[in-house]
C-alpha positions as CSV (number, residue, x, y, z in Angstrom):
1,M,1.2,11.7,38.1
2,K,-1.3,12.7,35.3
3,M,-1.8,13.6,31.4
4,I,-3.1,16.3,29.9
5,T,-4.1,15.8,26.4
6,A,-4.4,19.8,25.3
7,I,-6.4,20.4,21.6
8,V,-5.8,24.3,21.1
9,N,-6.2,26.4,17.7
10,R,-2.9,26.5,15.9
11,K,-3.3,30.5,16.1
12,D,-2.8,30.0,20.1
13,A,-0.4,27.5,20.2
14,G,2.7,29.2,20.5
15,E,1.8,31.7,23.1
16,V,0.1,28.4,25.1
17,C,4.2,26.3,24.2
18,D,6.3,29.4,24.9
19,A,4.2,29.9,28.4
20,L,4.7,25.9,29.4
21,T,7.7,26.1,28.8
22,E,8.8,28.8,31.1
23,C,7.1,27.5,33.4
24,S,8.9,24.8,33.5
25,F,6.4,21.9,32.0
26,A,8.2,19.7,29.0
27,F,5.4,18.4,26.9
28,T,5.1,16.9,23.1
29,K,3.6,18.8,20.5
30,M,1.4,17.2,17.5
31,A,-0.3,19.0,14.4
32,T,-3.9,18.0,14.1
33,T,-7.0,18.8,11.9
34,G,-10.3,19.6,13.7
35,G,-13.3,17.2,12.1
36,F,-15.8,19.8,12.6
37,L,-13.8,22.8,10.5
38,N,-11.3,21.1,9.3
39,S,-9.1,23.6,11.0
40,G,-5.5,22.9,12.0
41,N,-5.1,22.5,15.4
42,V,-1.9,21.1,18.3
43,T,-2.0,19.0,20.1
44,L,-0.1,18.9,23.3
45,L,0.3,15.8,25.8
46,I,1.9,17.1,29.0
47,G,3.1,14.8,31.6
48,T,2.9,16.0,34.9
49,D,2.4,15.4,38.6
50,D,-0.9,15.4,40.1
51,E,0.6,18.9,42.6
52,R,0.9,20.4,38.9
53,V,-2.2,19.7,36.7
54,D,-4.4,22.9,37.9
55,E,-1.4,25.6,37.2
56,A,-1.1,23.7,33.5
57,V,-4.6,24.2,32.9
58,E,-4.3,27.9,34.0
59,I,-2.2,28.7,31.7
60,I,-3.5,26.9,28.8
61,R,-7.1,28.5,29.8
62,K,-5.0,32.1,30.0
63,H,-3.6,32.1,26.5
64,C,-6.4,30.5,24.5
65,A,-8.6,32.4,22.9
66,Q,-12.3,31.9,21.7
67,R,-13.3,34.0,18.4
68,M,-15.3,34.0,15.7
69,E,-14.6,33.6,12.1
70,P,-16.1,33.5,9.0
71,M,-16.8,29.6,7.3
72,A,-18.4,29.0,4.1
73,S,-21.1,27.2,4.3
74,V,-23.3,25.4,1.3
75,V,-27.0,26.6,0.7
76,N,-28.9,23.2,-0.5
77,A,-32.8,24.1,-1.5
78,G,-32.9,20.6,-3.0
79,V,-30.6,21.5,-6.1
80,P,-27.2,21.0,-6.5
81,A,-24.9,23.5,-6.4
82,F,-27.9,25.7,-5.4
83,G,-25.0,28.1,-3.6
84,Y,-22.7,29.7,-0.7
85,Y,-23.1,31.9,1.8
86,K,-20.7,33.0,4.5
87,T,-21.8,32.8,8.5
88,E,-19.3,32.9,11.4
89,V,-18.3,30.1,13.9
90,L,-17.0,30.2,17.1
91,V,-13.4,28.8,16.8
92,G,-10.7,28.7,19.5
93,G,-10.3,28.1,23.0
94,A,-8.8,24.5,23.9
95,T,-10.3,21.0,24.9
96,V,-8.4,19.7,28.0
97,F,-8.0,16.2,28.9
98,V,-6.3,15.1,32.5
99,T,-5.6,11.2,32.6
100,N,-4.3,9.6,35.3
101,V,-1.0,7.6,34.7
102,E,-0.2,4.5,35.7
103,K,3.0,4.2,35.5
104,F,5.6,6.2,33.5
105,E,9.3,5.5,32.7
106,K,12.0,8.2,30.8
107,M,14.7,6.1,28.4
């Protein structure tokens, strides 16, 4: 048995969850916040048999899109509050961890 931990952008979470449910994957969904952009994410905990790991990861891959989004950045040229400028950063996609499960009990 494996535990898949998938950190998904909140904009992709609905599609990912719908597709996982359609393929009979059970999961727990938690709202989380990323540290770099302080953006909203969803972390999915998916327990599955070893044989279905690739299927679950492929569903996540298929329904998560990377995209460029604007972000305000602080320009500090040695002077406090010098100004802000807009830049674009790559967001989205998913970060997926697959770990072994030593014991599983459903109560």
